[in-house]
N, C-alpha and C positions, 0 to 999 in steps of 0.2 A: 302495201304489205298485206298478206292474206292471213286471216285468223283461222283458216281451216287447217287444223293440225292433226297429224297422224302419229302413230306410236314411234316412228323412226325419226321424227323431226329433231333437227339440231339447229341451234341458233349460233351463228358466228358473230361475235361482238368485238368491235375495236374499241377498247376502253380509253379512259383518260380524258373524256370530253364531258364538260358540265352539261347536265340536262337542263334545258331552259325552254319555257313555253307554257301552254295551258292545255289541260285535259279535263274531262268530265267523268265523275263517278255517279253511278245511279244507285238503285236500291241495294240494301245489305243482303249479301248471300245468306247470312245466318237468320234472316227474317223471311225473305221471299219464299224459300223452299218450304218453310213451316206454315206460312200463310196459305200456300197452295194446298198443303195437306188439310188444313182447316176447312177448305172449301168443300171437302167430302162430307162434312157434318151438316151442311145447309140443305134445305129443301128447294131452294131457288138459286139461280146462277150468281156467281161472284165476279167482281172485276178488280184486278190488282194493277196498280199504276207504279211507274218508276222501276220497272223490272229490268235487270241487267241481262244482256245476251251472253250467258255463260253456260258451261257444260252442265252444271248442277241443275239449272232450270230445265234443260233438255231432258235430263234423267227423270226428274219428277213429273214432267209433262208426259213422258212415255209411260211411267207407272200409273198415272191417273188415267191415261187413255185406255190401257188394257183392263182397267177396272170399270170402264164404261163412262168415264167422265169426258164430256165434250171440251176440247181445249182449242182455243183460238189465240194465237200469239202474234201481235203486231210488233215485230222486232224493232222497227224504226221508232215507233212511238213509245215503246216500252210498256205495252199494255197486254195483260193476260185476261182472257175471259174464260171462265170455268163453269160448266154446266153439269151438276151432279145428279140430274134427274134420273139417270138410268144406271146407277151403280150396280155392278155385278162382280161375282168372283172371277178371278183371273187364273189362268193356267200357271202351274208352278214354273214350267220352263220359260214362259213369257216374263214372269217376275224376275227370274234369275238373269235372263238376257238383258232386260232393261236396267236392272239395278247395278250391274257391274260391281265395282268396289264400293259403291255408295252405302252409307249406313241409314239413309233416309227410310227404307222400308219398315224399320222398327217403329217409326212414328205413325205409320199407316194403321197400326193394329187397333188402337182405341177407336178411331172413327169407323173402321171396317167392322169391328165387333158390334158397334151400335147400329150400323146400317144393314149388315148381312148376318151377324151372329157368328162370323168366323173370319180368320185372317191367316195368312202364311207369309213367312219371311225366309229368304234363302240365307246361306252362310254369308256373313257380313265382312266387308273389307274395310278400307279407309286408309288414312294417312299413317305412316309409320312413326308416330310420335309418342307411343305408349299403348297400353292394353286397351284403353277405352272400352271396358267390358260392358256387355249388354245386360248383365245381371241386375243392375238397377232397374232397367226397363221391365224385364220379365217379372221381377219381384213386385214392382208397382202394379202391373197388370193382374197378377195373382191376388193382390190386396183388393182389387176391384171385383174379384170373383171370376176372372178368366181362368180357363183350364189350358195349361201349357204342355204341349206334347213335342218333345225333341225327337226329330227324325234324322236319318242320314243326310237328307237333302236340305234340311232346314228345320224350322220350328212352326208347328201348326197350333193355332189358338182357337178356342171356341168359348162361347158364353151362353150356354143353353138356358140359364136362368136370368140373363141380363146382367148388367154391371151395376154395382151398388157403391154409393159414396163411402169413403173410408178416411182414416187418419194415417198420414205418411210422414215419417220423420227421417229426413235425409241426413246421413252422416257427413256429407259435404255438399255445398250448394251447387250441384251439378246442373248445367244448362240443359243438357239432354233429358235428364230425369224430370226437371221442372216442366219442360215442354211436353213430355209424355203424360204427366199428371194433368196438365191443363187440357190437352186434347182429348183425354179420356173422361175427366171429371165433369165437363160441361154438360154432358147428357146422361151421366150416371144418376141413378135414383138417390135422392137425398143430398146431404152436405159432405163435401170433402175438405179436409184441413191438411194443408201441406206445410210442414215446418222445416226450416232451414233451406228455403227455396232460393234459387238464383234470381237476381233482380236486374240483370243486364238490360240495356236499352232495347235490345232485340226481343227480350222476354216481355217487356212492358208494351212494346209495339204489337206483339202477338196477343196480349191481353186486350189491347184496344180493338184488334180485329175481331176477337171472340165476343167482346161486348157489343160491337156493331151487329153481330149475328143474333144477339138476344141472350147471351150468357150473363150470369150474375157472379162477378168476381171482385173480391176486395183484397187489398194488399196492406199488411201492417208493417210498421217500422222494424219489427223484430224478425223479418224475413218469413213471416207466416202468411200464406195465401189461402183464402177460404173461397170455395166454389160451391154455389147452390145449383144442383143439377136442374135442367129444364127439359121438358118433353120435346121441344121443337126449336130448331135454329133455322135462320134464313140466310140468304147470301149476303155478301158485304161488298162495299166499294171502298178501297183503301189505297193510300199512297204510302209506299214503303219509306221508312227512314233511310238516310244515306248510309253507304257502306263505310264505316269508320275504320275498318281494317285496311281497305284499299287506299283510303285517303292518307292514312299514316304511313303506308308502305311507300307511296310516292314522296311523302315528306322526307322520309329517311333516305330515299334515293337522291333528293336534292341536297341533303346534308353530306352524304358520302361522296358525291361527285363535285361538290362545290357549285351547285346549280341554283336555279330559281324557277319554281313550278307553281303555277296557279291551278289549284284543284277545285274546279267548279263543281257545285253540288255538295261539297263537304260542309258540315255544320258544326258549330262550336260546342253546343251543350253536351253531346255524346263524346267529345274529344278533349274535355278539359284536363283530365289527368295526363293524357299524352302531350298536350300543348305545354303544360308546366315543365315536363321532363325535357321536351324539345328545346325549350328556352334555356333550361339549366345547362344542357350540353353545349349551347352556343348558337343554336339555330334561331332564326327570326321568322315571325309570321305576322300576317295582317288579316283579320277577319273582315270579309267583305259581304255585301248583300247577297252575292250569288256564289260564294265559295270562300276558300282560305288560300292565301298565297304563302308559300314556304320558301325560305332561301337561306343560303350559307352567307354569313355576314363578312367572311374573310377572317384571317387570323387563325389562332389555334382553337380547336374544340376542347371542351372541358370534360375530364373523366367524371363519372358518377358512380354511386352505389344505388342499385335498383333491385326491387323485389316485385315480381309479378303477383297478381292476386285476382280474386273475383271482383266484380264491380262493387264499389267504385274505385277499386285498385287499378294498377297498371295492367292492361290486358295482355295475356300471354301471346296473342297473335301480333301484338306490336313489338314484342321483344326481339324476334329474329332479324327483321330488317334494321332495327336500331343497333344491334350488335355490330353489323357491318360498318355503320357510321362510327361506332366507338373505337374501332381499330385505328381510326384517324384522329383520336383524341390524344393529347399529350399527357400521359400518365396512366395510372392504374384504375380500371373500372371493374366493378364487381356486379354480377347479375345473378340473383337467386330466383330460380324458377319453382313456383309452388303449385302450379295448376296441372301441368303434364310432366310425368316423371322422366321421359326420355327426349326432351326437346332440344338437346344440344348436339345431337348427331350431325347437324348441318355444319358445325364448326370445323369438322375434319377437312372439308374442302377449303375452308377459309385458311386453315393452317398451311395447306398445300399451296396457297397463293401468297404466303408470306406473313399472315397474321400471327401474332403471339397470343394464343388463347389456350388456357389450361382449364380443364373441367375437374370438378371434385364431387365426392359423395357427401361432403359436409354441407350443412346449412350455413352459407356465408352471407353476411349482410346483416339484416336487422333482427331476424327471429328464426326459431326452429320451425319446421313444418312436418307434414305427415310423411314426407319422403326421407327424413333425416336418418331413420333407423332401418331403411329398406334397401340400402346398397345401390341406389340410383345416382348416376352422375347428373346432378340437378343444380349445380352452381358453376359459374364460369368466371374466370379472372382474365380480363383483356388488358394487355400491356401495349401501349401505343406511344407514339405514333409509329406504325409500320407501313411502309409502302406495299401495295398489293401488285402482284404480277400476274399476267395472264396464265390460264391453265385450261385443261379439259375437265369439264365438270359434269356429273350425272345428277339430275334433279331428284331429290329423295321424296319430296312431298310438296303440297301446295305452298305453304308459307316458307318453308326452307328453300324451295325452288326459286321463289321471287327474291329471297335474300341472296342466293347465289347469283341471280341475274344482276342485282345491284352491285355485287362485288365485281362481276365481270365488267360492268359499265364504269366502275371506278378504277380498275386495274390498268397498268401499263401493258400494252400489247394486245394481241388477238386471242380471245378465249372461244372455245367451242362448248356450248351448254347443251347437253343431250337430255332427251325426255322432257323437252320444254312444253309438251302438250298438257302436262299436269297443271300448269299455271292457268290454262284456259278454264279450269274448273271454277275459279273464283275471281279472275281478273278479266273484265270485259274488254275485248278488242285491244289487248295490251300491246300487240304488235303495231297497230295503228297509233297508239299513244306514244310508243317509243319513237316512231317516225316523227310525230308532231313535236317531240321534245328534242329533236336533233340527234338522236342516238344513231351510231353507225352499227346497225344490226341487220343481218341477212339470214333469212330462214332457208334451210336446205333440207329436203327430204332424203 
C-alpha cells in the first residue's frame, strides 16, 4: 500500500475483521515538531532520533529550510539533522505556502525573535475541534517585550530591544502556551516564571531537549516552571519519546474490532492512565520489553464514566478512538470532555453507522468544567452495544479521522472514507500498518 496521499484520496474498507499482528510507533508528533523548532535556538547542529515519517515533520522541515536551516532527514532510520548556522528571514509567501493549515509557525516566533529580531506568521489553520485561539501566544510574546503588528496577510513581530524575562500566569494549563513560553524564555534576559503550566510528557521531553542545549529550567510540583535565560545555546542529540496517542489509537482499534495488536515502541510510563481505563473497559494488555500488546479478551465490554483532563488525567486525544470501542460496550457510558470544547463533532458519522450517541451541553460525569456555562456540546452519552454498519464518511480532522477509520474497520459491510490524507499528518505509514494487521482496505484516488 502507498502512503503518498492526495486531497482526493478515499479509502475503501471492508469491515468486520479483527485487526491482528504487530506494528511499530516512533516518536511523538507533539514532541518532534517542537524539538525541531528548538533547534533554531542553537548555535551548532542538532540531531533528533526516533522521528516519524509524517506530514507534520515535512511541514516543519520546509519551514526550517526557508529560514536557512539545513535539514537532512534519514527517513528509514528516523533521524533528522538540523543545522541552524545560517538562519535568515523568509518571504511571507514562502511561509504561507509551507505552513498550509499548520499552527506550528506561531512557535517559531520566540526563536526567530532571538536569532533575527523579527518573525512573521500567516493566518493559521488547524483541526476543527475548537477555537484554539492564538491569543495566549501573542499575549505571552508581548509579555516578553515583542511588538505585535496584525496585518491582512498575517502577524508581524519584532523585538528591537530584545526579549526580557517575565512572569506569566496561565488561566488554563495550555500545552501550546507552555511550549511558547519555554521556547521564548530560554534565551530571554533574566528569569521567567510560568505559573499554571502544562506538564504533559511531551512538555517534559521538550524541557529535556532544551536542557541539553544549555537551558536552565526547573519544574515545581505546583505547575510552576522557572527558566533562567542564557546568552547561548548549542545543538542537541535527543531520542524522542514514543507517540502515546498513536499507541492508544491502535489499542482502541484492537478493542473495537475484537483484535490483538502488538504496538512495538509503545512505553508504559506515559500511558498509565490510558492503560487503567483500557483494562476497566475490558481490554487486556501485556507490557513487553519492546512494546505493549493490546487485545480484546472476548465477552462483553464494560461501560465506563470518563472525564478527559490535562496530564496526568485521561488525554483528550485518547478519547475519540476509545468512544468507538465504547459503542460496543453493554450499557451506558458517559464521556465528559474538558480540554477542547467541540470535540464531539466526529460522533455524527458514528450515529450514521448505527451508534447510539447523544451529546449534551451539560457537564456530565464527575465535575463541572470551564465549558459548562458556554453552550458547547462537550459531554456524550454512549448507549451500547450497537452494531455498526458501513457508510460513506468524510474525515473531519486528524484524531476524529482515525476514529472514523476504526469504526469502518469494525462495521459490517464496505465503507468509503474520504479525505483520508488528513490522517497522514500524525500516523506514520498507517496504510502499511493496516495491511500488516490484516485489514481489507484499498486506497483509491
